[in-house]
C-alpha positions, 0 to 999 in steps of 0.5 A: 169416568168409571164404568162397569164391565158389560153385563146382561140385565133381566127384570124378574117378575117372580121370586121363582123366576129370579131363582131359576135365572140364578140356577141357570146362570150360576155364580156370575149372576147377581141380584140387584134392588137398591144397588147402592153397594153393588153398583159402585163396586161394579164401576170400580171393577171390584165386582164384575157380574155377567148378569144382573137380575133386578128384583124391584118388581117383587115388592108384593112378595118381598116387602113387609113387616109383619108380627106373628105370634112368636116373631116379626117377619121382614121381607128382604125387599123392605126399604130402609125408610120403611124400617125407620118408619115402622111403629111395630119395630119401634115398639118391639125392636127399637134397635132398628130405628136407632140404626136407621136414623144413622144410616146414610141419607134419605136417597139411600134409605128410600131405595136400599133394602134390608136383604141387600144390606145383609147380603153385602156382608160389609162389616161396617154395615149397621143392620148386620149388627142389629140382626145379630144382636136380636138373634135373628134368623134369615130365610134362604130360598133356592130351587130345592126350597127354603132353609133357615139359618141364624145370623151366627152362621150367616157370615162366612168371611168379608163380603161373603155369606152362606147364601148359595149361588142359586139362592136368594135371601127372602125374609128376616125373622126376629124372635119375640120374647118378653122383657126385651130391650135393644139399642144401637150405638155408632160413632161415625166421621160425619152424618150418614157415614159408615161406622168407625165403630158400632155396637148393637145390644139386646137384653131379655130380663126376667125376674130382675136378671138378664136371662139372655143377651145379644151383642154384635160389633160393627166395623170392628173386625173382618165381619160383624162380630158376635161378642159371645163371651160378653153375652155369656158374662151378662146371663143370670145376673142383675143389670148394673153399671159394673156388669156393663163395664165388664161386658165392655172390657170383654168386647174390647178384648174380643174385637179385631179392628184394623188401622185405617183412615177412620182411626188406629186400633187402640181407638177402635178398641176403646170405642168397642168398650164405650159403645157396648156399655152405652148400648147395654145401658139403653137396651136395659132401660127399654127392657125395664120399661117393658117389664113395668 
């Protein structure tokens, strides 16, 4: 039987208390909420934290989906099931519902959280691509207060983020702009599995042209890849199938897949192209509906 190494356990009663414990224990402490990624790694001894801080009692502070004047704010402890059911997100950022419909199963969605998903920093995890495409910012809180960083600076490497040892991710902020549309496309071996390849796309259309775009690739490199060159190719141009094909080709060139049990490199590059085109097509259709 696989069992984790011995560890101490504490149930946090406040965000400040959890941060204080992180500061006191140092890098050997880990936060846990859903635990669907951390616990299997602990059983395999791939992760061996000496101290677990359970933050499940902090839902009043950290579980919400709220619309502000210029952004949507999502608490880090918001569960996948709540993201899936949110009518606000379905209306303002439908890419979330697209992704949540293909994430795992009801058991995982009922317990897993957006904060845990992002902090796990698994390149095949769907919400990382979603948030990157939407150009989201994350709020990190530590003993010295809060700092806000963009998704383009959040991932440092495989399973590594910019969250400090004495910090916790408390909130995700999605900027709101007019003419927005977004979508998520994914190919998986079986329902609910990690992606063979996935693409999230967002476009902002003004005056019939793409004023801005976000494209993020999942499971196609060591970390979630922001397809910057493909984004730039779209800006200032009217949407068209030819333009989407051009962006897809760029995404195919700029991804960095590795061969594994889910498929060879050429197949994954092909998927990067196809899924980018599909996601852009659907995101643009939704943006045009918003304009109408």
